[in-house]
C-alpha positions as CSV (number, residue, x, y, z in Angstrom):
1,X,69.3,19.2,-51.7
2,X,71.9,16.8,-50.5
3,X,74.2,17.1,-47.4
4,X,77.8,15.9,-47.1
5,X,76.7,12.4,-46.0
6,X,74.7,12.0,-49.2
7,X,71.3,11.9,-47.5
8,X,68.4,14.1,-48.5
9,X,67.9,17.1,-46.1
10,X,64.1,17.1,-46.5
11,X,63.8,13.8,-44.6
12,X,65.6,15.3,-41.6
13,X,63.0,18.1,-41.3
14,X,60.0,15.7,-40.9
15,X,58.1,15.7,-37.6
16,X,59.0,12.8,-35.3
17,X,56.5,9.9,-35.1
18,X,53.5,10.5,-32.8
19,X,52.3,7.2,-31.3
20,X,48.8,8.5,-30.6
21,X,48.4,9.6,-34.2
22,X,47.6,6.0,-35.4
23,X,44.8,5.6,-32.8
24,X,43.1,9.0,-33.2
25,X,40.9,7.9,-36.1
26,X,37.3,7.4,-34.9
27,X,35.7,6.3,-31.6
28,X,35.1,2.5,-31.5
29,X,31.7,1.2,-30.5
30,X,32.2,-0.9,-27.4
31,X,29.7,-2.9,-25.5
32,X,29.6,-4.0,-21.9
33,X,29.6,-7.7,-21.0
34,X,26.1,-8.6,-19.7
35,X,27.6,-10.9,-17.0
36,X,30.9,-9.5,-16.0
37,X,30.4,-5.8,-16.9
38,X,33.8,-5.7,-18.7
39,X,34.2,-3.9,-22.0
40,X,33.8,-5.8,-25.3
41,X,35.8,-4.3,-28.2
42,X,34.8,-4.7,-31.9
43,X,35.4,-8.2,-33.3
44,X,35.4,-9.8,-29.9
45,X,32.7,-11.5,-27.8
46,X,29.5,-13.4,-28.4
47,X,25.9,-12.3,-28.8
48,X,23.3,-14.4,-27.1
49,X,19.6,-13.9,-27.9
50,X,17.1,-15.4,-25.5
51,X,13.7,-16.7,-26.4
52,X,12.0,-13.4,-25.4
53,X,14.3,-11.6,-27.9
54,X,16.5,-10.1,-25.1
55,X,20.1,-9.6,-26.2
56,X,23.0,-10.5,-24.0
57,X,26.6,-9.8,-25.0
58,X,29.5,-11.8,-23.5
59,X,33.2,-11.1,-23.7
60,X,34.2,-14.7,-23.7
61,X,32.9,-18.3,-23.2
62,X,33.6,-18.1,-19.5
63,X,31.2,-15.3,-18.7
64,X,28.6,-16.9,-21.1
65,X,28.9,-20.2,-19.3
66,X,28.5,-18.7,-15.9
67,X,25.5,-16.7,-17.2
68,X,23.8,-19.8,-18.5
69,X,24.4,-21.6,-15.2
70,X,22.5,-18.7,-13.6
71,X,25.4,-17.7,-11.4
72,X,25.1,-14.4,-9.6
73,X,27.8,-12.0,-10.9
74,X,27.8,-10.3,-7.5
75,X,29.3,-13.4,-5.9
76,X,32.0,-14.0,-8.5
77,X,35.1,-12.1,-7.4
78,X,36.5,-11.0,-10.8
79,X,33.3,-9.3,-12.2
80,X,32.9,-5.6,-12.2
81,X,29.7,-5.9,-10.1
82,X,31.6,-7.7,-7.3
83,X,34.5,-5.3,-7.3
84,X,32.2,-2.3,-7.2
85,X,30.1,-3.9,-4.3
86,X,33.2,-4.7,-2.3
87,X,35.0,-1.4,-3.1
88,X,38.0,-2.9,-4.8
89,X,40.4,-0.7,-6.7
90,X,38.8,2.5,-5.6
91,X,41.7,3.6,-3.4
92,X,43.9,4.4,-6.5
93,X,41.2,6.3,-8.3
94,X,39.7,8.3,-5.5
95,X,41.4,9.3,-2.3
96,X,39.4,8.5,0.8
97,X,36.9,11.2,1.6
98,X,37.7,13.0,4.8
99,X,34.9,12.8,7.3
100,X,34.0,16.1,8.8
101,X,34.1,16.2,12.5
102,X,30.8,17.3,13.9
103,X,31.1,20.4,16.0
104,X,29.1,20.2,19.2
105,X,26.9,23.3,19.6
106,X,25.2,23.7,23.0
107,X,21.6,24.9,23.0
108,X,19.2,25.8,25.8
109,X,16.7,23.1,26.7
110,X,13.1,23.8,27.8
111,X,13.3,24.7,31.5
112,X,17.1,25.4,31.5
113,X,18.8,28.4,29.9
114,X,22.3,28.0,28.4
115,X,23.9,29.8,31.3
116,X,22.4,27.3,33.8
117,X,23.6,24.4,31.7
118,X,27.1,25.8,31.4
119,X,27.2,26.5,35.1
120,X,26.2,22.9,35.9
121,X,28.8,21.5,33.4
122,X,31.6,23.5,35.1
123,X,30.6,22.4,38.6
124,X,33.2,20.1,40.5
125,X,32.2,16.5,40.8
126,X,32.0,16.7,44.6
127,X,29.7,19.7,44.5
128,X,27.6,18.0,41.9
129,X,27.2,14.8,44.0
130,X,26.4,16.9,47.1
131,X,23.7,18.8,45.1
132,X,22.3,15.5,43.8
133,X,22.2,14.1,47.3
134,X,20.4,17.2,48.6
135,X,17.9,17.0,45.8
136,X,17.2,13.3,46.4
137,X,16.7,13.9,50.1
138,X,14.3,16.8,49.4
139,X,12.2,14.7,47.0
140,X,12.1,11.8,49.6
141,X,11.0,14.2,52.3
142,X,8.2,15.5,50.0
143,X,7.1,12.0,49.2
144,X,7.0,11.0,52.9
145,X,5.0,14.1,53.7
146,X,2.5,13.3,50.9
147,X,2.2,9.7,52.2
148,X,1.6,11.0,55.8
149,X,-1.1,13.3,54.5
150,X,-2.8,10.4,52.7
151,X,-2.7,8.2,55.7
152,X,-4.2,11.0,57.9
153,X,-7.0,11.5,55.3
154,X,-7.7,7.7,55.2
155,X,-7.9,7.5,59.0
156,X,-10.2,10.5,59.1
157,X,-12.5,9.0,56.5
158,X,-12.5,5.6,58.3
159,X,-13.4,7.3,61.6
160,X,-16.2,9.3,60.0
161,X,-17.6,6.2,58.2
162,X,-17.5,3.8,61.2
163,X,-21.0,4.7,62.4
164,X,-22.6,4.0,59.1
165,X,-21.1,0.6,58.4
166,X,-23.7,-1.9,57.6
167,X,-23.9,-5.0,55.6
168,X,-22.2,-4.6,52.2
169,X,-24.8,-5.2,49.6
170,X,-24.2,-6.1,46.0
171,X,-25.6,-4.2,43.1
172,X,-28.8,-6.4,42.8
173,X,-29.5,-6.0,46.5
174,X,-29.1,-2.3,46.4
175,X,-31.7,-2.1,43.7
176,X,-34.2,-3.8,45.9
177,X,-34.5,-7.3,44.4
178,X,-35.6,-10.2,46.6
179,X,-32.9,-11.8,48.7
180,X,-31.5,-15.2,47.6
181,X,-32.9,-18.2,49.4
182,X,-30.2,-20.3,51.0
183,X,-30.3,-24.0,50.4
184,X,-31.3,-26.0,53.5
185,X,-31.0,-29.6,52.3
186,X,-27.6,-30.2,53.6
């Protein structure tokens, strides 16, 4: 059927061109570059077989050359390994993960209940410092008292033992061995 312009009407009814249609055939087999980690498409790249029959694929001569020089791909800035290690290009793909704020939960400690802890927290700084000073003074008094008791005990023991003081004898002398003869030649 023809229209007024003289063109065929069937051609006007065709579906418009779909650009993805040409590429939807089959999946291509791609390989990863052994050095850089980039993708190698069919018909590209080189295959390198080492003496121990291990296969390495390289996208281009540049990555092959660097591999044969035994360069570390983690130190070369354009390789995938380097970019992954230094977190390059991630900001576009994945938004930064929000860190969860830790919520502080108060718990009772051995020897102090939660009420006591809260009470101490809510104390004014002046009251807290006064309580601390009182506690320090009390502990010093206790220490001084204990020291005085020790001294008194020592003095008592010294007075009781004064009557018995004799020559201090070593272990051998206490056992009853013969006394050492002093040298008289000098």
